[in-house]
RODO-2510 file (C-alpha; in nm, 4 decimals, decimal comma):
residues 419
     n   res          X          Y          Z
     1     m     7,5707     9,1163    12,3950
     2     t     7,4123     8,8238    12,2090
     3     s     7,1461     9,0537    12,0687
     4     l     7,4113     9,3044    11,9583
     5     l     7,6130     9,0359    11,7827
     6     s     7,2969     8,9043    11,6198
     7     r     7,2093     9,2497    11,4853
     8     f     7,5662     9,2968    11,3605
     9     g     7,5541     8,9590    11,1856
    10     e     7,2206     9,0484    11,0272
    11     w     7,3643     9,3766    10,9015
    12     v     7,6787     9,2162    10,7569
    13     a     7,5013     8,9180    10,6013
    14     p     7,1222     8,9674    10,5961
    15     s     6,9272     8,6465    10,6541
    16     r     6,7311     8,7059    10,3339
    17     m     7,0542     8,6318    10,1421
    18     g     7,0527     8,2788    10,2792
    19     a     7,2860     8,0410    10,4630
    20     p     7,4969     7,9592    10,1532
    21     f     7,5975     8,3247    10,1267
    22     r     7,6953     8,3367    10,4941
    23     w     7,9131     8,0272    10,4653
    24     n     8,0632     8,1623    10,1434
    25     l     8,1353     8,4979    10,3067
    26     a     8,3026     8,3354    10,6090
    27     s     8,5116     8,1198    10,3750
    28     s     8,6096     8,4237    10,1697
    29     w     8,7175     8,6248    10,4725
    30     m     8,9275     8,3386    10,6086
    31     g     9,0944     8,2879    10,2702
    32     q     9,1622     8,6609    10,2419
    33     l     9,3345     8,6532    10,5803
    34     g     9,5631     8,3749    10,4609
    35     d     9,6461     8,5580    10,1396
    36     g     9,7075     8,8791    10,3356
    37     i     9,9622     8,6993    10,5520
    38     a    10,1462     8,5959    10,2349
    39     l    10,1436     8,9558    10,1049
    40     a    10,4045     9,0466    10,3660
    41     a    10,5727     8,7097    10,4190
    42     g    10,6271     8,6362    10,0475
    43     p    10,8448     8,9397     9,9664
    44     l    11,0326     8,8946    10,2961
    45     l    11,1155     8,5346    10,2046
    46     v    11,2274     8,6353     9,8556
    47     a    11,4507     8,9080     9,9966
    48     s    11,6050     8,6582    10,2401
    49     l    11,7001     8,4272     9,9520
    50     t    11,8348     8,6762     9,6964
    51     r    11,9402     9,0359     9,6536
    52     d    11,9202     9,0132     9,2749
    53     p    11,6638     9,2775     9,1634
    54     a    11,5753     9,0724     8,8534
    55     l    11,4858     8,7674     9,0648
    56     i    11,2921     8,9814     9,3117
    57     a    11,0955     9,1279     9,0193
    58     a    11,0428     8,7768     8,8783
    59     a    10,8878     8,6686     9,2089
    60     a    10,6374     8,9532     9,1770
    61     m    10,5677     8,8742     8,8110
    62     v    10,4892     8,5041     8,8592
    63     q    10,1902     8,6003     9,0728
    64     n    10,0178     8,7573     8,7689
    65     l    10,1538     8,5099     8,5152
    66     p     9,8865     8,2403     8,5737
    67     t     9,6086     8,4904     8,4942
    68     l     9,7808     8,5989     8,1726
    69     l     9,8466     8,2409     8,0591
    70     l     9,5440     8,0526     8,1879
    71     g     9,2801     8,3112     8,2830
    72     l     9,0418     8,2434     7,9941
    73     y     9,0953     7,8676     8,0228
    74     a     9,0078     7,8790     8,3936
    75     g     8,6871     8,0655     8,3107
    76     a     8,5844     7,7986     8,0623
    77     v     8,6609     7,5234     8,3145
    78     a     8,4441     7,6969     8,5760
    79     d     8,1524     7,6834     8,3319
    80     r     8,2078     7,3148     8,2538
    81     v     8,2521     7,1582     8,5971
    82     d     8,0946     7,1655     8,9413
    83     r     8,2064     7,5073     9,0689
    84     r     8,1875     7,4061     9,4330
    85     r     8,4196     7,1125     9,3709
    86     l     8,6533     7,3306     9,1623
    87     v     8,6963     7,5809     9,4472
    88     l     8,7505     7,3086     9,7069
    89     v     9,0017     7,1082     9,5037
    90     a     9,1984     7,4151     9,3957
    91     n     9,2255     7,5421     9,7530
    92     l     9,3329     7,2035     9,8826
    93     i     9,6043     7,1949     9,6149
    94     r     9,7234     7,5322     9,7439
    95     v     9,7419     7,3858    10,0946
    96     v     9,9526     7,0926     9,9728
    97     v    10,1929     7,3179     9,7795
    98     l    10,2307     7,5450    10,0829
    99     a    10,3008     7,2407    10,3019
   100     v    10,5838     7,1438    10,0671
   101     l    10,7191     7,4989    10,0853
   102     v    10,7081     7,4930    10,4659
   103     m    10,9010     7,1638    10,4722
   104     t    11,1711     7,2948    10,2384
   105     i    11,2109     7,6099    10,4498
   106     a    11,2224     7,4096    10,7724
   107     t    11,4852     7,1713    10,6331
   108     g    11,6941     7,4499    10,4800
   109     t    11,6553     7,3150    10,1252
   110     v    11,4506     7,6046     9,9874
   111     s    11,6054     7,8006     9,6998
   112     i    11,4949     8,0956     9,4920
   113     a    11,4305     7,8643     9,1955
   114     l    11,2118     7,6353     9,4068
   115     l    11,0322     7,9376     9,5492
   116     l    10,9534     8,0748     9,2030
   117     v    10,8088     7,7373     9,0999
   118     t    10,6083     7,7236     9,4232
   119     l    10,4707     8,0763     9,3774
   120     f    10,3632     7,9899     9,0229
   121     a    10,1955     7,6658     9,1344
   122     v    10,0110     7,8451     9,4163
   123     g     9,9124     8,1182     9,1688
   124     v     9,7661     7,8644     8,9233
   125     a     9,5615     7,6949     9,1956
   126     e     9,4490     8,0335     9,3279
   127     l     9,3398     8,1363     8,9775
   128     f     9,1099     7,8356     8,9412
   129     a     8,9776     7,8753     9,2971
   130     d     8,9026     8,2454     9,2527
   131     t     8,7475     8,1951     8,9075
   132     g     8,5110     7,9313     9,0400
   133     w     8,4384     8,1347     9,3519
   134     r     8,3466     8,4491     9,1531
   135     a     8,1023     8,2404     8,9474
   136     v     7,9421     8,0970     9,2639
   137     l     7,8135     8,4240     9,4088
   138     p     7,5433     8,4830     9,1403
   139     m     7,4217     8,1268     9,2018
   140     i     7,3484     8,1814     9,5718
   141     v     7,2505     8,5485     9,5939
   142     p     6,9367     8,7057     9,4396
   143     k     7,0135     8,9509     9,1600
   144     a     6,8853     9,2435     9,3639
   145     d     7,1399     9,1680     9,6402
   146     l     7,4479     9,1066     9,4252
   147     g     7,5792     9,4568     9,4934
   148     i     7,5614     9,4012     9,8691
   149     g     7,7117     9,0542     9,8292
   150     n     8,0096     9,1879     9,6358
   151     a     8,0533     9,4760     9,8817
   152     r     8,0571     9,2440    10,1835
   153     q     8,3108     9,0166    10,0178
   154     m     8,5226     9,3195     9,9303
   155     s     8,5127     9,4365    10,2914
   156     g     8,6806     9,1089    10,3803
   157     f     8,9496     9,1818    10,1245
   158     l     9,0128     9,5254    10,2712
   159     v     9,0121     9,4266    10,6382
   160     a     9,1641     9,0778    10,6293
   161     n     9,3848     9,1006    10,3197
   162     q     9,5029     9,4611    10,3349
   163     f     9,4866     9,5563    10,7045
   164     i     9,5263     9,2539    10,9306
   165     g     9,6970     8,9954    10,7094
   166     p    10,0200     9,1812    10,6186
   167     a    10,0809     9,2891    10,9787
   168     v    10,0299     8,9319    11,1006
   169     g    10,2463     8,7949    10,8204
   170     a    10,5390     9,0226    10,9002
   171     s    10,5130     8,9416    11,2716
   172     l    10,5009     8,5671    11,2071
   173     f    10,8004     8,5895    10,9726
   174     a    11,0022     8,7342    11,2599
   175     l    10,9294     8,4132    11,4548
   176     g    11,0555     8,1959    11,1697
   177     s    11,0440     8,2142    10,7908
   178     a    10,8306     7,8977    10,7649
   179     v    10,5707     8,0055    11,0222
   180     p    10,3577     8,2475    10,8145
   181     f    10,3223     7,9992    10,5285
   182     g    10,2113     7,7303    10,7701
   183     v     9,9521     7,9697    10,9100
   184     q     9,8448     8,0647    10,5569
   185     g     9,7952     7,6970    10,4724
   186     t     9,5889     7,6494    10,7885
   187     a     9,3734     7,9516    10,7003
   188     l     9,3134     7,8125    10,3506
   189     l     9,2226     7,4741    10,4972
   190     l     8,9678     7,6394    10,7268
   191     s     8,8411     7,8408    10,4296
   192     a     8,7852     7,5200    10,2341
   193     a     8,6065     7,3621    10,5319
   194     l     8,3711     7,6609    10,5552
   195     f     8,3095     7,6605    10,1801
   196     s     8,2237     7,2892    10,1924
   197     r     7,9095     7,3930    10,3842
   198     v     7,7869     7,5930    10,0825
   199     r     7,5124     7,4133     9,8927
   200     l     7,4659     7,5295     9,5356
   201     p     7,1415     7,4988     9,3374
   202     r     7,1434     7,2466     9,0595
   203     r     7,2618     7,3889     8,7302
   204     a     7,0470     7,3231     8,4270
   205     e     7,2132     7,0764     8,1932
   206     e     7,2718     7,2327     7,8542
   207     l     7,1895     7,0399     7,5401
   208     r     7,4981     7,1358     7,3442
   209     p     7,7371     6,9178     7,1465
   210     e     8,0688     6,8212     7,3000
   211     q     8,3320     7,0633     7,1800
   212     h     8,6901     7,1598     7,2471
   213     i     8,7312     7,3950     7,5424
   214     g     8,8778     7,6497     7,3023
   215     h     8,5329     7,6782     7,1437
   216     d     8,3877     7,7416     7,4898
   217     i     8,6292     8,0322     7,5305
   218     l     8,5308     8,1710     7,1904
   219     d     8,1618     8,1391     7,2799
   220     g     8,2235     8,3514     7,5877
   221     l     8,4090     8,6157     7,3856
   222     r     8,1311     8,6180     7,1244
   223     w     7,8692     8,6674     7,3955
   224     i     8,0563     8,9701     7,5313
   225     a     8,1038     9,1086     7,1806
   226     g     7,7306     9,0752     7,1152
   227     n     7,6165     9,2311     7,4418
   228     a     7,6751     9,6048     7,4014
   229     p     7,6483     9,7076     7,7713
   230     i     7,8837     9,4366     7,8974
   231     r     8,1200     9,4900     7,6042
   232     t     8,1419     9,8601     7,6867
   233     l     8,1805     9,7892     8,0596
   234     t     8,4699     9,5516     7,9867
   235     l     8,6428     9,8160     7,7744
   236     v     8,5879    10,0786     8,0442
   237     i     8,7439     9,8465     8,3035
   238     f     9,0430     9,7861     8,0760
   239     i     9,1048    10,1524     7,9894
   240     f     9,0438    10,2851     8,3397
   241     n     9,2895    10,0305     8,4780
   242     i     9,5519    10,1515     8,2334
   243     t     9,4981    10,5100     8,3445
   244     w     9,4794    10,4052     8,7097
   245     g     9,7857    10,1791     8,6904
   246     a    10,0047    10,4502     8,5360
   247     p    10,0288    10,6732     8,8470
   248     w     9,9699    10,4012     9,1040
   249     g    10,2634    10,1991     8,9749
   250     v    10,4953    10,4874     9,0729
   251     l    10,2941    10,6051     9,3742
   252     v    10,5815    10,5622     9,6180
   253     y    10,8114    10,7638     9,3876
   254     w    10,5466    11,0373     9,3550
   255     a    10,4954    11,0468     9,7332
   256     q    10,8678    11,0902     9,7913
   257     e    10,9242    11,3478     9,5176
   258     r    10,6066    11,5552     9,5451
   259     l    10,5057    11,5174     9,9107
   260     g    10,8481    11,4593    10,0616
   261     v    10,7298    11,1684    10,2763
   262     g    10,9177    10,8615    10,3927
   263     a    10,8058    10,5053    10,4559
   264     v    10,5643    10,6002    10,7361
   265     g    10,4042    10,8781    10,5308
   266     f    10,3603    10,6480    10,2337
   267     g    10,2046    10,3855    10,4583
   268     l     9,9563    10,6438    10,5854
   269     l     9,8518    10,7221    10,2277
   270     t     9,7675    10,3598    10,1527
   271     t     9,5962    10,3261    10,4920
   272     c     9,3775    10,6279    10,4106
   273     s     9,2564    10,4632    10,0901
   274     a     9,1743    10,1441    10,2787
   275     v     8,9807    10,3419    10,5431
   276     g     8,7719    10,5024    10,2707
   277     g     8,7178    10,1638    10,1098
   278     v     8,6029     9,9900    10,4277
   279     t     8,3605    10,2717    10,5050
   280     s     8,2085    10,2729    10,1585
   281     v     8,1610     9,8991    10,1131
   282     l     7,9972     9,8677    10,4552
   283     l     7,7535    10,1440    10,3595
   284     y     7,7059    10,0164    10,0055
   285     d     7,3519     9,8881    10,0550
   286     r     7,2325    10,2338    10,1614
   287     l     7,3969    10,3940     9,8588
   288     e     7,2404    10,1457     9,6188
   289     r     6,8949    10,1965     9,7732
   290     r     6,9075    10,5752     9,7612
   291     v     7,1059    10,6541     9,4457
   292     p     7,0060    10,5369     9,0953
   293     l     7,2635    10,2916     8,9608
   294     d     7,3540    10,4963     8,6534
   295     r     7,4084    10,8061     8,8678
   296     l     7,6231    10,6044     9,1069
   297     m     7,8376    10,4747     8,8202
   298     k     7,8770    10,8217     8,6729
   299     t     7,9712    10,9644     9,0127
   300     c     8,2375    10,6985     9,0749
   301     l     8,4000    10,7449     8,7347
   302     a     8,3815    11,1252     8,7572
   303     l     8,5511    11,1102     9,0987
   304     e     8,8241    10,8967     8,9409
   305     v     8,8959    11,1708     8,6863
   306     v     8,8934    11,4451     8,9514
   307     t     9,1166    11,2402     9,1836
   308     h     9,3877    11,2126     8,9195
   309     l     9,3751    11,5888     8,8661
   310     a     9,3864    11,6632     9,2393
   311     l     9,6845    11,4349     9,3000
   312     a     9,8641    11,5813     8,9986
   313     l     9,8319    11,9284     9,1529
   314     t     9,8862    11,8722     9,5250
   315     t    10,2175    11,8793     9,7104
   316     v    10,0653    11,8818    10,0609
   317     q    10,0582    11,5558    10,2533
   318     w     9,7338    11,6080    10,4490
   319     v     9,5527    11,7089    10,1290
   320     a     9,6815    11,3949     9,9574
   321     m     9,5640    11,1845    10,2534
   322     a     9,2143    11,3334    10,2324
   323     i     9,2071    11,2626     9,8583
   324     m     9,3123    10,9026     9,9227
   325     v     9,0192    10,8537    10,1627
   326     v     8,7849    10,9723     9,8868
   327     f     8,9641    10,7489     9,6375
   328     g     8,9174    10,4421     9,8562
   329     g     8,5524    10,5314     9,9029
   330     y     8,4496    10,5539     9,5388
   331     a     8,6924    10,2909     9,4051
   332     f     8,5474    10,0100     9,6125
   333     v     8,1899    10,1205     9,5504
   334     w     8,2727    10,1024     9,1794
   335     g     8,4260     9,7576     9,2246
   336     s     8,1155     9,6228     9,3984
   337     l     7,8732     9,7918     9,1590
   338     s     8,0485     9,7005     8,8329
   339     s     8,0805     9,3360     8,9418
   340     a     7,7115     9,3223     9,0338
   341     v     7,6064     9,4787     8,7009
   342     r     7,8113     9,2232     8,5087
   343     q     7,6865     8,9286     8,7140
   344     r     7,3208     9,0313     8,6815
   345     a     7,3451     9,0490     8,3044
   346     t     7,5456     8,7281     8,2523
   347     p     7,3693     8,3905     8,2148
   348     d     7,4757     8,1342     8,4761
   349     e     7,6370     7,9084     8,2180
   350     l     7,8705     8,1939     8,1144
   351     q     7,9617     8,3415     8,4537
   352     g     8,3053     8,1806     8,4580
   353     r     8,4037     8,2860     8,1063
   354     v     8,2680     8,6396     8,1231
   355     g     8,4208     8,6913     8,4670
   356     s     8,7579     8,5659     8,3441
   357     v     8,7593     8,8124     8,0519
   358     y     8,6692     9,0918     8,2924
   359     w     8,9482     8,9923     8,5319
   360     l     9,2033     8,9441     8,2537
   361     g     9,1246     9,2925     8,1220
   362     l     9,1742     9,4327     8,4713
   363     i     9,5146     9,2651     8,5196
   364     v     9,6429     9,3450     8,1699
   365     g     9,5237     9,7038     8,2026
   366     l     9,7122     9,7416     8,5302
   367     l    10,0328     9,5911     8,3915
   368     v    10,0211     9,8087     8,0796
   369     g     9,9445    10,1155     8,2897
   370     q    10,2310    10,0488     8,5304
   371     f    10,4752    10,0111     8,2422
   372     v    10,3533    10,3291     8,0706
   373     g    10,3503    10,5198     8,3996
   374     g    10,7101    10,4282     8,4703
   375     l    10,8232    10,5568     8,1315
   376     i    10,6230    10,8796     8,1683
   377     a    10,7602    10,9459     8,5182
   378     r    11,1172    10,8836     8,4016
   379     h    11,0949    11,1402     8,1221
   380     f    10,8451    11,3974     8,2528
   381     g    10,8513    11,3809     8,6316
   382     a    10,6585    11,2259     8,9208
   383     a    10,3310    11,4129     8,8601
   384     a    10,3174    11,3400     8,4857
   385     p    10,1503    10,9937     8,5191
   386     f     9,8612    11,1597     8,7050
   387     w     9,8173    11,4106     8,4219
   388     f     9,8176    11,1190     8,1754
   389     a     9,5551    10,9442     8,3896
   390     f     9,3438    11,2586     8,4172
   391     v     9,3310    11,3127     8,0420
   392     g     9,2891    10,9444     7,9518
   393     s     9,0138    10,8732     8,2028
   394     g     8,8392    11,2031     8,1258
   395     v     8,8243    11,1359     7,7537
   396     t     8,7038    10,7792     7,8153
   397     l     8,4300    10,8976     8,0526
   398     l     8,3045    11,1535     7,8011
   399     a     8,2920    10,8821     7,5346
   400     v     8,0796    10,6425     7,7445
   401     w     7,8795    10,8912     7,9550
   402     r     7,5485    10,8389     7,7716
   403     q     7,5933    10,4622     7,7657
   404     l     7,6293    10,4284     8,1430
   405     g     7,2514    10,4279     8,1859
   406     h     7,2266    10,1179     7,9640
   407     i     7,5269     9,9583     8,1348
   408     a     7,3815    10,0092     8,4846
   409     h     7,0705     9,8133     8,3805
   410     a     7,2403     9,5701     8,1443
   411     d     7,0332     9,2791     8,2737
   412     q     6,7096     9,4507     8,1687
   413     t     6,8543     9,5697     7,8371
   414     h     6,9710     9,2181     7,7556
   415     a     6,6368     9,0670     7,8500
   416     e     6,4495     9,3168     7,6329
   417     g     6,6866     9,2484     7,3444
   418     d     6,6259     8,8749     7,3769
   419     g     6,2548     8,9339     7,3783
***
């Protein structure tokens, strides 16, 4: 049994990637479990405090608001300060805010207004923690293993955040509305304790004049603008998230109207995508070894286009479920691969800023896509957002097809350009 566990541990986190990566991975998985618990418990708490649809929507919006308001600032901070300390402090602040929330729930003094403020405060702290954490991975993992590193971290998101966490959160909420948030705080505290074991290499001190943090942000934007592969990759992420967000924002409506499924059927669809995702990220290292990176990127994006077309056409539930397994498979391979490509090409001193632009583009793209998808579905029917996504993603892929080879090896292209 010990030997089996040892082999499993070696497969999940190869020893060549070092102890810092293993501690970081354990911390990430524990934090994802805590956040997954809140995915179910948060909406349940909101619904117990108000039946006003506008306030319920506001509770969902405040979770993305910190990224929209402070995303670029957080990236600049991550490049200025000790990233390890930033992650630890931000997570401890989240624990404190959650402790206050638990006390207000336990004493019966919680209100929807207080909850909205609490969700925003937790979201701000989470933004700074996640921004620093994303910039840490390239510091502790060799460039060649960044794809595997991202895939293993993403597997934690899928299993702990999407599978286990929500089920645990809903069950704990049934015991008492304060219980899941206390457990979430405990999980975040354990996550911080695990992350405290990570030892980062010393960062080279830059000889640059002191300047306003706004100039740091502009420097990051200028670097992206001047690096053609990363600039194109950022635009692809933005556009593909618009086209992806359009149908996925009304997925439940599409499932009801086109497939005729209820809550259980819709849940099976999302489960199928997660199954595909878990399978693909756990097998990511084999894919990266056997398939050239540019071909892998082209395959993922081509499957995205075909998936939109297939879901626009189908009205059969089992066909849609099979498509969702494929979707989960390529989508999470793309997520691991695109993150690794960006991290390999980005200098350490810019990881926070470049990552924050990438993440901001992803969030804004999703929000724009969801808004557009809702309007399209209202006027043209449930399948129309998928047709919009098919055409938009197809045109975008044709436009960048030849550039994907340069994007896949952006670190080499950049190095050659500097030379």
